[in-house]
C-alpha positions in Angstrom: -137.1 -68.2 103.2 -136.5 -71.6 104.9 -139.8 -73.3 105.4 -140.5 -75.0 108.8 -140.9 -78.5 108.9 -142.7 -81.1 110.7 -141.6 -85.0 111.7 -143.9 -87.3 110.6 -144.7 -90.9 111.7 -147.3 -92.5 109.8 -148.7 -95.8 110.7 -150.6 -98.5 108.5 -151.4 -102.5 108.5 -148.3 -104.0 107.6 -150.1 -105.7 104.6 -150.8 -102.5 102.7 -147.6 -100.8 103.5 -146.3 -100.7 99.9 -150.0 -99.2 98.9 -149.3 -96.2 101.7 -145.9 -96.0 100.3 -147.5 -95.4 96.5 -149.6 -92.8 97.8 -147.5 -90.9 99.7 -145.2 -91.2 96.5 -148.7 -89.4 94.6 -149.0 -87.2 97.5 -145.1 -86.1 96.9 -144.4 -83.7 99.5 -142.9 -85.9 102.0 -139.1 -86.3 102.3 -137.7 -89.9 103.6 -133.9 -90.3 104.0 -133.2 -92.8 100.9 -129.7 -92.6 101.2 -129.5 -94.8 104.4 -130.9 -97.7 102.5 -128.7 -100.5 101.1 -130.3 -103.8 100.8 -130.2 -106.4 98.0 -133.6 -105.0 96.8 -132.0 -101.4 96.7 -128.9 -102.9 95.2 -130.6 -104.8 92.5 -132.4 -101.5 91.6 -129.3 -99.3 91.4 -127.6 -102.0 89.4 -129.9 -101.9 86.8 -130.0 -98.0 86.6 -126.0 -98.4 86.3 -126.7 -101.2 83.5 -128.9 -98.5 81.5 -126.2 -95.8 81.8 -123.2 -98.5 80.7 -125.6 -99.5 78.1 -126.2 -95.9 76.5 -122.5 -94.9 76.7 -121.7 -97.9 75.0 -123.9 -97.1 72.2 -122.7 -93.5 71.8 -118.9 -94.5 72.2 -120.1 -97.1 69.0 -121.2 -94.2 67.5 -118.4 -91.8 67.6 -116.3 -93.8 64.8 -116.7 -92.2 61.4 -117.3 -95.7 59.9 -120.6 -96.4 61.9 -121.9 -92.6 61.7 -123.5 -92.5 58.3 -127.2 -92.3 58.2 -128.1 -95.4 60.8 -131.6 -96.8 61.1 -132.0 -97.2 64.5 -133.0 -100.5 66.4 -135.1 -100.9 68.9 -133.5 -102.8 72.2 -133.5 -103.7 75.2 -130.8 -103.1 78.1 -129.6 -107.0 78.6 -129.5 -106.7 74.4 -127.0 -104.0 74.4 -124.8 -105.4 77.2 -124.7 -109.0 75.6 -123.5 -107.1 72.4 -121.3 -105.1 74.1 -119.7 -108.3 76.3 -119.4 -110.0 72.6 -117.2 -107.2 71.6 -115.0 -107.2 74.6 -114.5 -110.8 74.2 -113.9 -109.9 70.1 -111.1 -107.0 71.3 -109.5 -109.6 73.7 -109.2 -112.6 71.5 -107.8 -109.9 68.4 -105.6 -108.6 70.9 -104.0 -111.7 71.7 -103.7 -113.2 68.2 -102.1 -110.1 67.5 -99.6 -110.4 69.8 -98.8 -114.2 68.6 -98.6 -113.0 65.1 -96.0 -110.4 66.0 -94.2 -112.7 68.1 -93.7 -115.3 65.2 -93.9 -113.4 62.1 -89.8 -113.0 62.1 -89.8 -116.9 61.8 -91.9 -116.8 58.7 -95.0 -119.0 57.5 -93.7 -122.0 58.9 -95.5 -125.1 59.8 -95.7 -125.9 63.5 -96.2 -129.7 62.9 -93.5 -130.3 61.1 -91.0 -127.4 63.3 -92.1 -129.5 66.6 -91.1 -132.9 64.8 -87.4 -131.5 63.9 -86.6 -129.9 67.3 -87.6 -133.5 68.7 -85.2 -135.1 66.6 -82.4 -132.4 67.7 -80.3 -133.0 70.4 -80.2 -130.6 73.2 -76.9 -129.1 72.6 -78.1 -128.5 68.6 -81.4 -127.2 69.7 -79.0 -124.2 71.8 -77.6 -123.2 68.4 -80.4 -123.2 66.6 -82.3 -119.8 67.1 -86.0 -121.1 67.2 -88.7 -120.6 69.8 -89.2 -122.3 72.8 -93.2 -122.8 72.4 -94.8 -123.3 69.1 -97.5 -121.5 67.8 -101.0 -123.9 67.2 -101.2 -122.6 63.5 -99.0 -121.6 60.4 -98.6 -117.8 60.6 -101.0 -117.5 57.3 -103.8 -119.1 59.5 -103.7 -116.7 62.0 -103.8 -113.9 59.9 -106.5 -114.8 58.1 -108.2 -115.6 61.6 -107.3 -112.3 62.6 -109.4 -110.8 59.9 -112.3 -112.8 60.7 -112.2 -111.7 64.0 -111.8 -107.9 63.1 -114.7 -108.4 60.6 -116.9 -109.7 63.6 -115.8 -107.0 65.6 -117.1 -104.6 63.2 -120.0 -106.5 62.6 -121.1 -106.1 66.4 -119.8 -102.7 66.7 -121.7 -101.4 63.9 -124.5 -103.0 65.3 -124.3 -102.1 68.6 -124.0 -98.2 67.2 -127.5 -98.9 65.1 -129.5 -99.6 68.6 -131.8 -96.8 69.4 -130.1 -95.4 72.9 -133.7 -93.5 73.5 -135.5 -96.4 74.2 -133.2 -96.7 77.2 -132.6 -93.3 78.3 -136.7 -93.1 78.2 -136.4 -95.6 80.8 -134.5 -93.1 83.5 -137.6 -92.2 85.0 -138.3 -95.4 85.8 -135.5 -96.9 87.0 -134.8 -93.7 89.3 -138.2 -93.9 90.8 -138.0 -98.1 91.4 -134.6 -97.2 93.4 -136.9 -94.9 95.5 -139.3 -96.8 95.8 -137.3 -100.0 96.8 -135.1 -97.8 99.3 -138.4 -96.6 100.7 -140.0 -100.1 101.4 -136.6 -100.5 103.1 -137.2 -98.2 105.9 -140.5 -99.2 106.3 -140.7 -100.7 109.8 -143.0 -103.4 111.0 -144.3 -104.6 114.4 -146.6 -107.2 114.3 -149.8 -106.4 112.1 -148.6 -102.9 111.9 -145.9 -101.3 109.9 -144.7 -97.4 110.4 -142.2 -95.1 108.5 -140.7 -91.6 109.4 -140.0 -88.7 107.5 -140.4 -84.8 107.4 -143.3 -82.7 106.0 -143.0 -78.9 105.1 -145.9 -77.1 107.6 -147.5 -75.7 104.6 -148.3 -79.4 103.4 -150.0 -80.7 106.3 -153.3 -79.5 105.6 -152.7 -81.3 102.2 -152.2 -84.6 103.9 -155.2 -84.6 106.1 -157.6 -86.2 103.6 -155.7 -88.9 102.4 -155.0 -89.9 106.3 -158.7 -90.0 106.6 -159.3 -91.6 103.1 -156.8 -94.6 104.2 -157.0 -94.9 108.0 -153.6 -94.2 108.9 -152.5 -92.8 112.3 -150.2 -89.9 111.8 -148.2 -88.2 114.6 -146.4 -84.8 113.5 -144.4 -82.5 115.8 -141.9 -80.3 115.7 -138.0 -81.1 115.3 -136.6 -82.1 118.3 -132.8 -81.1 119.5 -130.2 -82.8 117.9 -132.6 -83.5 114.7 -131.4 -82.0 111.4 -134.5 -81.6 109.1 -133.8 -81.0 105.4 -133.9 -77.2 104.0 -136.5 -76.3 101.8 -136.1 -72.8 100.2 -138.6 -70.9 99.0 -137.3 -67.6 98.0 -139.6 -64.6 96.2 -141.0 -65.6 92.6 -138.2 -63.2 90.9 -135.1 -65.3 92.9 -136.4 -68.5 92.9 -134.5 -69.7 89.7 -131.1 -69.6 92.4 -132.5 -73.1 93.6 -130.9 -74.0 90.6 -127.7 -72.6 91.1 -127.7 -74.2 94.6 -128.7 -77.4 93.6 -125.7 -77.1 90.5 -123.7 -76.4 93.2 -124.5 -79.0 95.7 -124.9 -76.6 98.7 -127.7 -75.7 101.1 -128.2 -74.0 104.0 -128.6 -75.6 107.8 -132.5 -76.0 108.8 -131.7 -73.2 111.6 -129.9 -70.6 109.2 -131.1 -68.2 106.8 -132.1 -68.1 103.4 -130.0 -65.9 101.3 -131.4 -66.5 98.2 -131.6 -62.7 97.2 -128.3 -61.5 98.0 -126.7 -64.4 96.7 -128.7 -63.9 93.3 -127.8 -60.3 93.2 -124.4 -59.8 94.2 -123.5 -62.9 92.3 -124.7 -61.2 88.9 -122.4 -58.7 89.6 -119.4 -60.6 90.3 -120.2 -62.5 87.3 -120.3 -59.7 85.1 -117.2 -58.1 86.9 -115.0 -61.3 86.6 -116.0 -61.9 82.7 -115.0 -58.2 82.3 -116.1 -58.1 78.4 -119.3 -57.4 77.0 -118.9 -58.9 73.8 -118.6 -62.3 76.0 -122.1 -61.5 77.3 -123.2 -61.0 74.3 -122.6 -64.5 72.9 -123.8 -66.0 76.0 -127.1 -64.2 76.0 -127.0 -65.3 72.2 -126.5 -69.2 73.5 -129.1 -68.5 75.9 -131.9 -67.4 73.5 -131.0 -70.3 71.4 -131.3 -72.6 74.8 -135.1 -71.0 75.3 -136.0 -72.0 71.8 -134.8 -75.1 72.1 -136.1 -76.2 75.6 -139.6 -75.0 75.1 -141.9 -75.6 77.9 -139.8 -77.6 79.7 -139.6 -76.9 83.2 -136.3 -78.5 84.4 -134.0 -76.1 82.1 -136.3 -73.2 83.0 -134.3 -71.9 86.0 -130.9 -72.3 84.3 -132.2 -70.4 81.4 -133.6 -67.5 83.7 -130.4 -67.2 85.6 -127.9 -66.9 82.5 -130.3 -64.5 81.0 -129.6 -62.2 83.9 -126.1 -62.9 84.1 -125.6 -62.5 80.5 -127.6 -59.3 80.6 -125.2 -58.3 83.2 -122.1 -58.8 81.6 -123.2 -56.8 78.7 -124.3 -54.3 80.9 -120.9 -53.9 82.3 -119.3 -54.0 78.9 -121.6 -50.9 78.3 -120.5 -49.2 81.2 -116.8 -50.4 80.7 -116.4 -50.0 77.1 -115.1 -53.4 76.4 -116.1 -55.7 73.7 -113.6 -58.7 73.1 -110.7 -57.1 74.3 -111.2 -54.1 72.1 -113.4 -50.8 72.9 -115.7 -48.5 70.1 -114.0 -45.1 70.1 -117.3 -43.3 69.7 -118.0 -45.1 73.4 -114.7 -44.0 74.7 -115.5 -40.1 76.1 -118.8 -41.7 78.3 -118.3 -40.5 82.1 -118.4 -44.3 83.3 -115.6 -45.6 80.8 -113.6 -42.7 81.7 -114.0 -43.4 85.7 -113.9 -47.5 85.5 -110.4 -46.8 83.3 -108.6 -44.8 85.2 -105.0 -45.5 84.9 -103.7 -45.8 88.5 -106.8 -48.3 88.9 -108.1 -46.8 92.2 -111.3 -46.3 90.4 -111.8 -50.2 90.0 -110.3 -51.1 93.6 -112.7 -48.7 95.1 -115.6 -50.2 93.7 -114.3 -53.8 94.6 -113.7 -52.9 98.4 -116.7 -50.7 98.2 -119.0 -54.0 97.0 -117.3 -56.0 99.3 -118.1 -53.3 102.3 -121.4 -53.3 101.2 -122.4 -57.3 101.2 -120.4 -57.8 104.4 -122.0 -55.1 106.5 -125.3 -56.2 104.7 -124.6 -59.7 106.3 -123.8 -58.0 110.0 -126.9 -55.9 109.9 -129.2 -58.6 108.9 -128.3 -60.6 111.6 -128.6 -57.5 114.1 -132.5 -57.3 112.3 -133.0 -61.0 113.4 -131.6 -60.8 117.2 -133.6 -57.4 117.8 -134.6 -59.6 121.1 -131.5 -59.7 122.5 -128.4 -57.8 123.5 -126.3 -59.5 120.8 -128.4 -57.5 118.2 -125.3 -54.6 119.7 -122.9 -56.7 118.7 -123.6 -57.4 115.1 -124.1 -53.6 115.0 -120.6 -53.4 116.2 -119.4 -55.3 113.8 -120.8 -53.5 111.0 -119.3 -50.6 112.5 -115.6 -52.2 112.7 -116.3 -53.5 108.8 -116.9 -49.7 108.1 -113.8 -49.1 109.1 -111.7 -51.8 108.1 -112.9 -50.5 104.8 -111.8 -47.1 105.4 -108.6 -48.5 106.3 -108.1 -50.9 102.9 -108.7 -48.2 100.8 -106.3 -45.9 102.8 -103.9 -48.5 102.3 -103.9 -48.6 98.1 -103.5 -44.9 98.3 -107.5 -44.2 97.7 -108.1 -41.5 100.1 -105.1 -40.2 100.6 -104.1 -36.3 99.8 -101.9 -33.7 101.2 -101.2 -32.6 104.7 -101.6 -28.5 105.4 -99.7 -26.3 103.9 -98.2 -25.1 107.1 -97.0 -28.7 107.3 -95.8 -28.7 104.0 -93.8 -25.8 104.1 -91.8 -26.8 107.0 -90.6 -30.0 105.1 -87.7 -30.2 103.4 -88.4 -29.7 99.4 -87.0 -33.4 99.0 -89.6 -34.2 101.1 -92.9 -32.2 99.9 -93.6 -34.5 96.8 -93.7 -37.6 99.4 -96.0 -35.9 101.7 -99.1 -37.4 101.2 -100.7 -39.1 104.3 -104.5 -40.7 104.7 -106.9 -38.7 105.5 -108.7 -39.8 108.6 -112.4 -38.5 109.1 -113.7 -36.7 112.2 -115.8 -40.3 112.9 -113.2 -42.9 112.4 -111.4 -43.3 115.7 -115.7 -42.5 117.8 -116.8 -45.1 115.3 -114.0 -47.6 115.3 -113.7 -47.3 119.1 -117.2 -48.1 120.0 -117.6 -50.8 117.6 -115.3 -52.8 119.4 -116.7 -52.1 122.6 -120.2 -53.1 121.6 -118.7 -56.1 119.9 -116.7 -57.2 123.1 -119.3 -56.1 125.4 -122.1 -58.0 123.8 -121.0 -60.9 121.6 -120.6 -63.2 124.3 -123.9 -63.6 127.2 -122.7 -62.9 130.7 -124.4 -66.3 130.9 -122.0 -68.0 129.1 -118.5 -66.1 129.7 -117.2 -69.4 131.4 -117.9 -71.9 128.5 -117.2 -69.4 125.3 -115.1 -66.5 127.1 -112.3 -67.3 125.3 -113.7 -65.8 122.2 -113.5 -62.8 123.1 -109.5 -63.1 123.4 -109.7 -63.7 119.5 -111.2 -60.6 119.0 -108.2 -58.5 117.6 -107.6 -61.7 115.0 -111.0 -61.3 113.7 -110.9 -57.9 113.2 -107.9 -58.7 110.8 -110.0 -61.0 109.6 -112.4 -58.8 108.9 -109.8 -56.6 107.2 -109.1 -59.5 104.6 -112.1 -60.3 104.0 -112.7 -56.8 102.3 -109.2 -56.8 100.4 -110.2 -60.1 99.0 -112.9 -58.3 97.0 -110.2 -57.1 94.9 -110.1 -60.5 93.0 -112.9 -59.2 91.5 -110.7 -56.2 89.6 -107.5 -58.2 89.4 -109.4 -61.4 87.5 -111.5 -59.1 85.4 -108.6 -57.2 84.4 -106.5 -60.2 83.5 -109.5 -61.3 81.5 -109.5 -58.2 79.5 -105.5 -58.1 79.1 -105.4 -61.3 77.5 -108.0 -60.6 75.2 -106.1 -57.3 74.0 -103.1 -59.5 73.8 -104.7 -62.0 71.7 -106.1 -59.3 69.4 -102.6 -57.4 69.2 -101.2 -61.2 68.3 -103.6 -61.8 65.4 -103.2 -57.9 63.9 -99.8 -57.9 64.2 -98.9 -60.6 62.0 -96.3 -59.9 59.6 -98.0 -61.1 56.7 -99.7 -60.0 53.7 -103.1 -59.2 54.2 -104.3 -62.0 51.9 -102.0 -64.2 53.4 -102.6 -64.2 57.2 -106.8 -63.6 57.2 -106.9 -67.2 58.3 -104.1 -67.5 60.8 -105.4 -64.3 62.3 -109.3 -65.7 62.5 -107.5 -69.1 64.3 -105.6 -67.0 66.8 -109.0 -64.9 67.6 -110.9 -67.9 67.9 -108.5 -69.8 69.8 -107.2 -66.8 72.0 -111.1 -65.8 72.6 -112.1 -69.3 72.9 -109.4 -69.8 75.9 -110.1 -67.1 77.5 -114.0 -67.3 77.4 -112.9 -71.0 79.0 -111.0 -68.7 81.8 -113.7 -66.7 82.7 -116.0 -69.3 83.4 -113.6 -71.2 85.9 -112.9 -67.9 87.7 -117.0 -67.5 88.2 -117.0 -70.9 89.8 -113.8 -70.7 91.9 -114.1 -66.7 93.0 -117.8 -65.6 92.7 -119.0 -68.7 94.6 -116.5 -68.0 97.1 -117.4 -64.8 98.1 -120.9 -65.6 98.5 -120.3 -69.0 99.8 -117.2 -67.8 102.3 -116.7 -64.2 103.2 -120.6 -63.2 103.0 -121.5 -66.7 104.6 -118.8 -66.4 107.1 -120.4 -63.1 108.4 -123.9 -64.2 108.0 -123.7 -67.3 110.2 -124.4 -69.7 107.1 -122.3 -72.9 107.0 -124.0 -74.5 104.3 -124.3 -77.5 106.2 -127.6 -78.5 105.7 -129.4 -81.0 102.8 -132.0 -79.8 100.3 -135.8 -81.2 100.9 -136.0 -83.9 98.6 -139.3 -84.9 98.5 -140.1 -89.0 97.7 -142.4 -88.7 94.3 -142.4 -89.7 90.9 -139.6 -88.3 88.5 
């Protein structure tokens, strides 16, 4: 569910405003709009955090070279010292590049003395200068002296870079939470408004936390005004799914999406269908086993860190779903286990006409979208608009039947009498869609419900044009169901790519002892590339089906912003 919010106005003595903010931060349940702060103090705090990040990146980059990576004894360091070293390295690099350009320019003339050359040029006439091929501007030093100086600069550059690589970046990364908190606190200070001796700040608090705030209000002598959100206000969205599905919040945060405050929490269907989409798009139990192994390693390394727990739970679910799909389809790294080929699920999913896979995809799509419409109807039981949502569920059911008919899933021969009347040549083509008896009554009544109850009578003047879009919306519903075929198409492509790399590796025309190494390389590169493409397809297709097709029918715009309480990192 989406937790209800109260708008909070907190009033305190102006001289105690920073103390009040500190106590609010300790309370850790009030959302302040810190993004609107842009003053000098906030800019300085953000600059300090940027310097810390720059320092850590510079240390890690210096350590990438093999010259500096050998058994370093890390030196404790502060940010200014790192930045000073970085500036020195940049200065030496610039000087080195400039000197190298000068050397390249004057190398063709040899190791001449610039003083003597200048005297010679002064004695030559203008006509003779044009004949003699000498540079117009002479260097300050001999070529040999410049080369010695260049080596000295390179030595100093090596020394400074080695020192930078030896700095202990953990001294800086340990300050990240402190710097983040400093940015937040300075931004919060900027939000505090004052009127004489009184200061006040506004924010949002979940209704479940209001009672916990009251003792702090009484203890500190604050004045507090709590009210419901006013028209036009956009409170932050705090999602509170059932405990079993709470890890999906990490996925929402990773995608940077949140439903609007007035919309529905779709965490449960999102996680269930996303897991199914994940498994079908990867399409290979072998890849799922690799992900499960890596997830187990992650569990071991993470220990009790709560920040990683949600992602590890998600990856465990997604990996197990993928392994389960591999069991059902008997697909393991593009190959199959012969002993499992006779399993009913394997035979059903490996239908050479692909009708069963398309039927499964369309069924998943129809169930996904019909669920959205029936959910809407359940939320609108006190309004006639719920009948329009039931009508849309009926339209989707009919569109599902039509979609399956288009690709030949629900087709069969016409009756014997009509078949006998056809010419011999036409009998093999005499396959027409089977139209069940319920189809036209359900389709007609569903369209009627949508037409009659989508727009309340009192809003016909302002929203009547929506009814004229009904034919296009029905066709759009057909396209939405068809779009779920991507689960089959992308999954099949992944399997075929894996099979082709397997065939390429095994089919090398070499003696066995000679082709072992190239065969392993082909398998590693091929399956590695396919594995990466599977991850990309999940980001594109699994996310789209949930945040676009399903959400459009459910009425979730993902236009909200997540509840982020003012508290220590």
